[in-house]
N, C-alpha and C positions, 0 to 999 in steps of 0.2 A: 504493500500500500504506500509506503514511503517513497519507493521508486516511482510509482505512478504520480504522486504529488510533485516530486522533483521534476519529472518530465513535463508535467502540466505547467509548472512555474517557468521552466526553461522555454517552453513554447510561447507562453504569455510574454515573457521578457523579450524573446526574439520578435514577436509581433510589433513591439514598440521600438526595439533597438535598431532593427534593420532600416525601417523608414526614417528614423531620426538620423542615422549615419548618412543615408542617401541625401537627405535634405541639407545636412551640413556640408556635404561635398559639392553640391550643385553650383555655388558661386565660383568655384575654380574652373568650371566648364561652360557655363551659360553666359551669354552676352547680356547687356543692360536691358534689352527689350523683354527677355524672358524673366529676368529678375524683377522687373517692374510688375509684370503680370503676377508673379508670385507674391510680391509685397501687397498689391491691391487685393489679391485673393485672401491672404492671411488677415488683413484688416477687415475684409468683408466677413470672413469666417468668425472672427471675434464678435462682431455685431450680430451675426446670424445666430450664434449660440445663445446670446442673450435674449434675442427675440424668440428663439425656440423654447427657452425656459418659460417665457411669459405666455406665448400663444400655444405652443405644443404641449407643454406639461401642465401649466396652470389653466389653460383654456380661455385666456383673455385676448380678445382681438385688439391689436394696436396698429394704427396707421400713422403714428407719430414718431417712429423710430428715427427718421431723418432729423427731427428736432434735437434729440439727445446726442446724435453724432455731431451736429453743429455746435452744441454746447461744449462738448469735449474738444473739438478742433479749435474753435474760436477762443475757448477758455485758455487753452495752452498758448495760443498766439498772443493773446493780450497779457497774460500773466508773465510770460517770458520776454516780451518784446517792448519796443518803444514806439508809440506811447503806451504806457502801462507800468506796472510795478517793477519790471525788469528783474524778476526773481530768477534764481538758478534754474536752468531748463528742466532738470530732473524733478525738482520740487514743483515747478509749474505743471509738469505732466501729471504728477500725483494729485495736485489740487484740482486740475481740470477734470479728472475722473471723479473726484469727490463732488465737484460742482455739478456734474451731470447727475450723480446720485441724489444730490440735494434737490435738483430740479424735478427728478422723479418723485422724491419725497413730498414736495409741494403739491404734486398732482395725485399722490397716492390716496388721499381721502376720496377723490372721485373714483379712482380705480377700485377702491374697497367697497363702493356702493353701487356702481354702475357696471353692467356686464353686457356681453353680446354686441350687437350692432350699435347700441347706444354708446358703449365705451369706444368703439371704433370711430364714431362720429366725433366724440369728445377729443380723442387724440388727434383726429384730423385737423381740428382747430389749432392745435399746437404747431403744426407745420406752417400754416398760413400766418399765424401770429409770429412765429420765429423768423420766417422769411421777411416779414415787414420790418421787424426789429433789425435784422442784419443789413437791410438796405438803408435804414434811416439813422441808425446809431453809428455815424461815420467815424466819430472819434475813437470808437472801440473796434469796429469791424472793418473800417476802411470803405464802407459803402459798396457800391456796385462793383468796383474794381478789386475789392478784397484786400488782403494783406499778405505779405511774404511771411514765411514761417521760420522762426529762429531755429538753428540746428540744435539737436539734443547733445548734451555733454554729460559724461559720466566719468568721474575720476580723472579729468583731463583728457579723456578720449572723446573725440568729436565724431558724430555719425553724419559726416558730410565730407565733401572733397577737402583735402588738406594739402598744405605745402610745407615740407616736401611730401611727395606722394608715398603712401603706405604700400609696401609690396610684401606679399605672403607667398612663399614657395614659388616665387617668380611670377605671380599673378598680381597685377595692380588692384588694390582694393579702394574703389571709389565709394560714392554715397550709397549706391544700390547694394554693393556687397556688404557694407557695414550695417545698413538698415535691415538687410536680410536676416542677420543673426539676432538683431533686436526683435524683429517681427516673429522669428521662431521662438524666442524666449517668452514673449508676451502670449503667443498662441498656445504654447505648452502650458503656461500658467492658466489660461482660460480653459483649456481642455480638461486638465486634472481637477480644477476647482468645480467646474460644471458637472463633471462625472461624479465627484464627491457629493454634490448637492443632490443629484438625481438618485444616487444609490443610498443616500442616508434618509433620515427621518423627514427632513423638509421635502425631499422629492416624493416620498410616499404620501405626505400630506397634500402636496400640490396635485398629485395624480388623483387622489380621492376627491379633492375639491373640483377638479375638472369633470370627473364622472358624475358626481352628485353632491351639490352643496348641502342638501338636507342630510344625506348619509354622513358626510364629512363632519358636519356640526354635531350629529348624534355621537360620533366617535371621539368627540372632544377637540376637534380641529377649530381654532379660532379663525373663522372664514375671512373676516375683514382684514385681520392682521396679516394673514398669509398672502392674500391677494395684494395688499399694499407692499409687502416685502418683496414679492415677485416683481412688482413694477420697479422698485428701487434697484434691485439687483440687475434687472435687465437694462435699466438706464445707465448703470455704472459700466456694464460691458459695452454699451453703445458709446459711452464717453471714451473708453479706452480705444475702441475702434476709430473714433474720430481723431484722437491724438496721433495714432499710427498713420491714418490717411493723410493728415496734415503734413507729417514729416515726409511721407512718400511723395505727395504732390508738390511740396515746397511753396505752395501758394494756395490760399483758401478763398473761394468766391461764393457769394450767397446762392447763386443759381444751381450749384451742385447739390445743395441740401434741400431739394424740392420734394414734392409728393411722389415723383417718379422714383426717387431713391427709396422711399418707404415701400412702394409697390415692389421694387426689386428685392427688398429683404423678405417680403412675404413670399415672393416667388422662390427664393432660396430655400426657405424652410418647408414649403410645400413640395418642391421637387426633391429635396434631400430626404424628407421624412419628418413629420412632426414629433417632437419629444425626443429626438436623437441628436447627440452631439456630433457623431460621425456623419449623420445625414445632413445636418446643417452645414457642416464643413464641405461636404461634396456639392451641395446645392450652391454654396457661396462660390466655389471654384468654377462651377459651370456657368452661373449667371455673370460672374465678373470677367472670366477669360473669353467668353464667346464674342462679345462685341470688339474686344481688342484684337483677337485673332482675325475676325472678319474684316476689320479695318486694314490690317497689315496685308492680308491676302485678297483684298477686294478685286484687284485686277485679274485674279485667277478664278473667281467665282462667277457662275452664271447668274444673270438677273440682278447683280449687285454692282452699283456704280462706285467708282473710287471717290474718296472724300474730296470735295471741292470741285468736282467735275461740272456740276450745275446743269446736267442734261435732263433733270427731272426723274431720273430712275430711282430705284429704291436704294437708299444709303445703307452702309453696313450696320449702323446703330439701329435703324428701324428694322432691318432684316433680322438682326439678332433678337429684337423684342418679339417679332412674330414667331421666331423659332422656339424661344423658351416659353412663349404663350401656348404654342402647340404642345410643347413638352408637358406643361401643366395639365392640359386636357387629357393627354395620353396617360399621365401618372394617375390622375383622378379616376380614369376609367378602368385601367388595367393593373395598377399598383398603388392603391390608396396609401400604403405605408411608405411610399417614396423609394428613392434609390437605396437607402439603407435596408429597408425590408426586402427589396428585390435581391440585393447582394446576400442577405442572410438566407433567403430561400435557395439561391444558387449554391451557396456554401453547404447547406444541408443536403442538397441533392448530390453534390460531388462526394460528400462524405458518406452517403448512403444512409443518412439518419432520417427518421420520420419527423415531419414538422407539423405545425398547427394547421397548415393548409392541405394536409393529406398527401404529402409527397411519399412515395414508397420508400420503405426502409429495408434492411436485410431480413431475410426470412429467418424465423426462429429455428434453432438447431433441434435435432431429433431428441437429444437428451433433455432439453428444456421442455419439449412437448410431452415426453413421457412422464417427467416429474410433475407437470401440471395435471396430467390425466390421473395420476395416482393420488395426488393430494387434494384435488378438487372433486366435488360431487358431480356426477354426470347430470347434464341438464338437457332436456329435450327442447328443440327449437320448434316454435309454432310454424306450421306450414304457411 
């Protein structure tokens, strides 16, 4: 039995160790374009995990995720930049995440009492209100043109281009390579904390709350408190994603944090699978990388015009939205549990294990059948 436990632990460790080593090695082989896609995907995955906790696990519809990303991004820019307090960038990043959580806390009384489509409409108002503030508070946000993002510094190490240039194993490490490892660290923190929440008592309480508020309250779950807490935690994840997005873009503008961004995040968790950290990550990579890839290879794709051609054809951004809109329809029809559930069923089929969907498993051995026949009382089946 101990050997089986050891082998299971080794397999579990290898499941995380091998992808981690691969991700750490990628900056030595990929160019800046692919690293930027990875950075944007990691930032989107952090925000999608937070929205997955709120909508997938707690069952609360939110259309205001873009607002909390904007709070995190602009909070970091203002706290670390000029005009602003000019705080150390690391401290400013932490305070920006807390600021996003405070914004979620201010809205949490509404989230604790309103649910369903009414909560979605209430959070939708946050996006329009936030966009108006970003355009008018020019002394803080820079108005329509936005503001440049101060680089992050940790212990004298700058996550930006430096002079003299940093070289590791003969590979020059610019801003993308440095931010890649920062994004990996933040994503790993998000991954393990979110899985800890889901597997612990809070996750079970939120799942019970999603299934039936009446049953959850009967079991002793404080409904309003848990719904408010889920909104605050989701807002903090969004604030962290906003900080990483700001560092990756190096300039923040109000138009990016619009309703379309909130819709994109809803698409991420639906495509990936509601209530799953791995599913939210997969959906974030799909929704984020697709328009960037279509923009780069637009001249090789049929029915897609290159950016700036002005010939009235379908642009890569619009084409990508049509594609993942179609993906949502296919997922809802044929795989309601998203890419994560689909991958789980495929894994079960390859291993020959029975699953909840009725996939065939290995036939029982003759010894097992004989043991069952001798120990169980014979039972006649009705015709």
